[in-house]
C-alpha angles and dihedrals in degrees: 000000000000134000119246113240093220107040097015092226118141117252142169111249090199095058113123117258113228102153117089090214092058090047089054091046090050090051094051090044094054100038100037113017104029092222102104096129096042101063131081119234094255091055090046091048091055092046090049094049091050091047092050092050100042111020098087091176089078095055 
């Protein structure tokens, strides 16, 4: 178990990813922010949704 850098909740970094928003957030976290393994799936999903809405360079 790890602690999320943003919300400080504990999470399992090996949990399977099934939500497309989490996948998008993980992509952004790895490619742009360098914190892909430090965030829980809920925070990754939030980042992914925001990225899908506002990052027009991915359209």
